[in-house]
C-alpha positions, 0 to 999 in steps of 0.5 A: 324285325331286329338285325343280328348285330349289333347286340345287346343283353340286360336283365332285373326284373318285368313286373306285372303291370295294372292300371287306372283307364280314367283319371282318379285315386284307384279310391274310386277307379271303376276300370282296369288294365293289364300288362306289364312294366319292367324297366331292362325290359322296357329298354329292351323292347325297344331296342328291337323295335329299333332294330338291334338283336338284343336279350332280357334276361329275368326271373317269373313265378311260376305263375301266371302273370310272369307266363304273359310277361315272357309273352310280352317281351319275347313277342315284340322281338326280345330274346327271351331269358327267363329263370321260373322261380316255383318259390316265388310270385311274380311281382305287381305293381299298381299305377293310377293318375290321381289327377291330369297332371301325376302319376302314382305307381306302387309297388309290389315285389317284397320277396318277388321272383325278380327280386331272386335273381342271383348271378348263375342264372346268367348263362355262359357267353351270355355277356361276351358274346354280346357288344354292350350291357346295360344295368340301372339302378333298380336291379342292385337295390332288390335283393343281394343276391340281384346286387351279385347277378348284376356285379358279375354282369359287370366283370363279366362285361369288362373282361369280354372288353363288352360296353357296358350302360349303366342307368342311375333310375333311382327308386325310393321305394327300395332304399334311401338315398343314404342307403343307395347312394353308395350302391349306384355310385360304385356301378357308375363308376364300373360302368362306361355310359350312366346316364342320369337327371340333376336329382340322381346324379346327386345321388352319386355325389350328395351336393355337388351338381351334375356336371361335378357327378359327372366329372366325379364320375370320370377321375373316375373311369367312366367315359360318357355322361347322359344328364337327362332332362324331359322335355328340355333336352339332354347333354354329353357330357365327354371329357373336355366336352359337352353336347346338348340338345333340346327337347320335343313340346308335346301334349304329355298322356305318359310320362312314364318309362319315358325315360327307359325309351329314352335310353333304347333310342340313345344306344340303337345310333350309339351303336350305329356309329350315328354321330354325338347330336344325332344321338341325342336327336332320336334318344331326345324323339324316342322319350318324348314318342313315349309320354304320347299313348298310356304305357310304359312300353307301348308307345316306345317307336320302330324306326318308321315311325321315328321319322314320321315323328321327325317329320312332323313338322308343326307338331309337335313342336321342335324347339 
């Protein structure tokens, strides 16, 4: 159950998802599971489960896959602003586990409905009435119109003093580092909070460490950078301050979507007014929990799930 305020809005492409149900190549898969997935909607669902009123906006095709996406996201309490595109199909991604220690994701999204997002798709007041706008580096690399939509959302957030959160979330399938670097750096410099891993920060400023890249972002006006390090935890870097938080020891089943769950945990605790160490604790816990079940968002916890996880004692082990 979500509360009415504060609110988060996010926009981007959600695709239909097909995944193998056993370890091994798609060449030999005997059965497949069907679902949905998208970085921004993963965050929206994660936030809604943690009690934050959240809205997701995106384009879907006029097809059964689009209908499923709308139903699934709305079913988790997210306010869905779906634009149904009669001229483009809903995108598809396929996941396989070639080995117990690896996951491969294949995208079929060229000219998809989701990639046709444009500035005029954003309703009046949608960004302005929110407490926080969350965007990722995926959407602006989908198309010129999608990039324009993201910048339009940021322009409106800035004018309304709405917080802007940006997850770098680099996808090599969409653009090379040389092409993506300048696009993602411009967005990062316009955000209040930037999330990323070591390699993602390096894409923004090649040849630098994550700490150096974070410092350059702060010089450009970004107040907070959050370094995600998976099982090794995370760090929050602000002007003159670094706060580190350890991760959790778990037996991961599927790591796809863990970063989105981390962001949802972080933003929910931030909007709750919690201290930085408590914010990171929740974020790390949400990221770990997302790895315990197959799927991109299915294991995103509620506050009750989170409490049970943190009270579990020796399983999993806090380190």
